[in-house]
N, C-alpha and C positions, 0 to 999 in steps of 0.2 A: 769475484772469479776472473772477469774481465782485466782488472787491475793487475791481477797476478800474472796473466798472460802477457801483459805489456811489459813487465820487466824482464830482468835478464834471466832468472830462473824458469819463469814460465816460458820463456822463447825456447830454453835449453828442453823443456820437458816435452813442448810442442814439437819441436826439430826432430827428437828422439823418437817420438810417439809416430810422427809422421814418417820417418824413415824405417821405423819398424812395420807401420802399414803398408809402405811401398814395397819393402822387401817381401813380406808376407803375400801380398799381392802379384808379384812377379814370379815369384819362386814356385807357388804353388804346394809348397810342404806344410800340410798342415798336421799330419800326424807323427811326422818323425821329430822326436825330442831332442835329439843331437842337433839336426838340422836348424830347429826353431831356436835353441840357445846359441848356436853361432849367428844368427841372424839379429836376435836381440844384442848379443855382444858387439857385433859389427856397426849396428845402428848407434848404440850407446857411445862407441869409440869415435864414430864420426862426429856425433854430437860434440863430445868432449873435445875433440881436436879442432871444431870450429870455434868453440868457446874459448880454448887454448890459443888460438891464433888471433883471436880478437876481432873477428868479423860476424859474431852473433850479434846483430842490430837490426833495426827497423825495416832496412832493405833487405837482409838474408834472409829473415823469416817475417814476412810482412802480415802480422796477425790482424792488424787494423783494417784489412782488404776482405777478410774472411766473410762476413756477412754477406755482402752484397755479390761478392766475386763469382758465386754460383749462377746468380741468376743473368750475370753480365756474360758468363760462358754459354748460357742457354741461347739468349739473345745472338751473340755471335755465331754460334752454330747455323741458326737460321739464317743470318746475313750470309755465311760462308755458302750455304746452300742456294739462295737466290742469286749470288755472283756466280757460281760454279755454273747455273743455269744459262745466265748470260752470255759466258765465254764459251760455253757448249754450243749455244745458238750462233755465234759469231764463228766459230770453227765449221760447224756443219752448213752453214748458210752459203748457197752457191755464189752470192754476191758479198763477199766480206767486206764492212764498212769500219774498217780499223782507223782509228784517229787517234794514235799514241799522243800523249801530252805529258809534260812536268808541271806539277802546280805544287805550290808550297802553302801549308796550312799550319797555324799558329798552334803549338803543344801548351795547353793552358795547365797541364798537370803540376801537381804540387812537389812531387817527389822523382827521382830517377826510377823507381819500379813504375810509377803512373806513365812515365813518357815511355819506358821500355814496352809497358803493356799495349799503349796506344800503337806505337810503331808495329810492334809485332802483330797487333790485331789488323792494321793494313796489309800486311805482308800476308798474312794467312788467308785474308779475302782474295779470292782468284781475280786476276786482272789488274791488281794493283800492287806495287812495290815501294816500301820505304827505302829510298835511295840514300837519304842523308839525314841524319838526326841531329839537329843542333839544340842548345838549351831551350830557346823558344819557339823553334819551328820544325816542320819536317818537310823535306822534298819528296814528292810521291810521284812514281810514273804511273800512269793509267793507260790501260789499252784502248778505251774508247771513251767517247765524250760521256756516255751514260754512266761509267765507271769513274770518271772525275767527277762526279757530282760533290762539290766542295761541302754543301749543306749537309749531305749525308756522311761525310767523313767527318764533319765539325761535330755532328750528332753522336757519332762514335766516341769522339774525343768528351764529349761533354758526359757520355754514360761513363766513361773510365773516372771523369773529375767527380761523378756522384759517387762511385764505389770506392775511390779514395777519400772521401769525406770522413771517415772513420778514422783513418790513419793520423798520427799525432805528429806532422811534419809541417814546417814553416810554409805559408801559402806563398807562391809566386807572385810577384808583382809586374805589371807591365805587359802581360800577355794578353793581348786582344783577338778577336774573332775577325781579323782580315786575312786576304789571300790573294794571291795573285800568279798568273801563270808565267812559267819562267820561260816558255817558248814564244811568248807573246801573242797568245791564242786568246779568244775571248771567254768571258765567264758565260 
């Protein structure tokens, strides 16, 4: 079953099924047979166009991420909640102690999807924004010293790498776990 999902036909079926599920979830039409038919038809047409355009590959339908991505999302939601609390505390505190800084963290992910997941996870976390994404590192703006915790950000990157292990992409080489402050600040 896993081998089937990793080839083009499996990706086509997974994309079509995912689009159908998304359409059904967003439309809310469960009992109208004509609208269900239109939804199925549009999902199949979109999947066929993706296949016909030649963009149905490992990055467009990353099935290798599926086993671990759900636990990662759960962990990320918890981290977003903690960062929300920190930012809210900074906003409501009578004595704001903002110390914005730019830091650079190595991106050790193997694929473009992994790097995008890591950069988007950083940006989703309140108080941090991925400013520049290069092949081997990410420039991050952090609102406070606490949010500029390089070890925590690298841990997030390691979690993305663990999720990505199931994907069949060539491993990146030369990515190390070093960091430096762009603004000349201390670690």
